[in-house]
C-alpha positions in Angstrom: 9.5 -9.7 -3.6 9.4 -10.4 -7.3 7.6 -8.8 -10.2 7.3 -10.3 -13.7 7.9 -7.7 -16.4 6.6 -8.5 -19.9 8.4 -6.2 -22.5 9.2 -5.6 -26.1 12.7 -6.3 -27.3 14.5 -4.1 -29.9 13.6 -6.7 -32.6 9.8 -6.3 -31.7 9.6 -9.7 -29.9 7.9 -10.0 -26.5 10.0 -11.3 -23.6 9.6 -11.8 -19.9 12.0 -11.0 -17.1 11.8 -11.3 -13.3 12.9 -8.3 -11.2 13.5 -7.9 -7.5 11.3 -5.1 -5.9 13.7 -3.0 -3.7 12.6 -3.1 -0.1 14.0 -1.3 3.0 16.2 -3.3 5.4 13.8 -2.7 8.3 12.2 -5.3 10.5 9.1 -5.1 8.2 10.6 -4.2 4.8 8.7 -1.7 2.7 9.2 -0.3 -0.8 9.0 3.3 -1.8 5.5 4.7 -2.3 4.2 5.0 -5.9 1.3 7.2 -7.0 -1.4 5.4 -9.0 -4.3 6.6 -11.2 -7.1 4.0 -11.0 -7.9 0.4 -10.4 -10.4 -2.2 -11.5 -11.0 -5.9 -11.1 -11.6 -8.6 -13.7 -12.4 -12.3 -14.0 -11.7 -14.5 -17.0 -13.2 -18.0 -17.3 -11.1 -21.2 -17.3 -10.1 -22.1 -20.9 -10.1 -18.5 -22.1 -7.3 -17.8 -24.6 -6.4 -14.3 -25.8 -4.2 -14.6 -28.9 -1.3 -12.2 -29.7 -2.0 -8.8 -28.1 -0.1 -6.0 -26.6 -0.6 -4.4 -23.2 -3.4 -1.9 -23.4 -2.2 0.5 -20.7 0.5 1.0 -18.1 -0.7 -1.2 -15.3 0.3 -3.6 -12.5 -1.7 -6.8 -12.5 -2.1 -8.8 -9.3 -3.2 -12.4 -9.9 -5.9 -13.2 -7.3 -7.2 -16.6 -8.4 -6.7 -19.2 -11.1 -3.6 -20.0 -13.1 -2.4 -17.7 -15.9 -0.1 -18.8 -18.6 1.8 -16.2 -20.7 3.5 -17.2 -24.0 6.1 -14.8 -25.4 7.3 -14.5 -29.0 9.9 -17.2 -28.6 7.3 -19.7 -27.6 8.5 -19.7 -24.0 5.7 -20.0 -21.5 5.4 -18.7 -17.9 3.0 -19.7 -15.2 1.7 -17.1 -12.8 -0.3 -18.0 -9.7 -2.4 -16.1 -7.1 -0.2 -13.5 -5.4 2.1 -13.0 -8.4 2.7 -9.5 -9.8 2.8 -8.8 -13.5 3.9 -5.6 -15.2 2.9 -5.9 -18.9 5.1 -3.3 -20.7 4.9 -4.7 -24.3 2.9 -1.8 -25.8 4.3 -2.5 -29.3 5.7 -5.4 -31.3 4.4 -8.9 -31.7 2.6 -9.1 -28.4 1.9 -12.1 -26.2 -0.7 -14.9 -25.7 -2.5 -15.4 -22.4 -4.3 -18.6 -21.3 -6.6 -19.3 -18.3 -5.4 -22.8 -17.3 -7.4 -23.6 -14.2 -10.4 -22.1 -12.4 -11.7 -18.6 -12.9 -8.7 -16.3 -13.2 -9.1 -13.2 -11.0 -7.1 -10.0 -11.4 -6.7 -6.7 -9.7 -5.5 -4.1 -12.2 -3.8 -1.0 -10.9 -3.4 1.7 -13.5 0.1 3.3 -13.0 1.5 6.7 -13.7 3.2 7.0 -17.0 6.7 7.5 -15.4 6.5 4.2 -13.3 9.7 2.4 -14.3 11.2 -0.8 -12.9 14.1 -1.2 -15.4 16.6 -0.1 -12.7 15.5 -2.8 -10.3 17.7 -5.9 -10.1 17.0 -8.7 -12.6 16.6 -12.2 -11.1 18.3 -14.8 -13.2 16.7 -18.3 -13.7 
């Protein structure tokens, strides 16, 4: 299972990486259990663009509908689809741009504990 992590580099740029969520080796693999604070749902209309902004809180975002495009400081763009997991960790720096490319974009936002950290999870190249 993959999670996309949006983060701020040492130079203040935004960047994206893919990380592998560690799962058990059982017949039905499972991750460790993580405590969470709150959750909410949001919809954004097709065509909506949010110019450079930073992550407002420590949260996991699950894309439930529509197509999300994220542009990082380098101009590189990433497409996220329903079922994709996003961890926006760029609380400072230049921020990122989001675009709703197709249909109403639906999200489930899960507010995480402050100590939730995926930087020790394996990075997926490519």
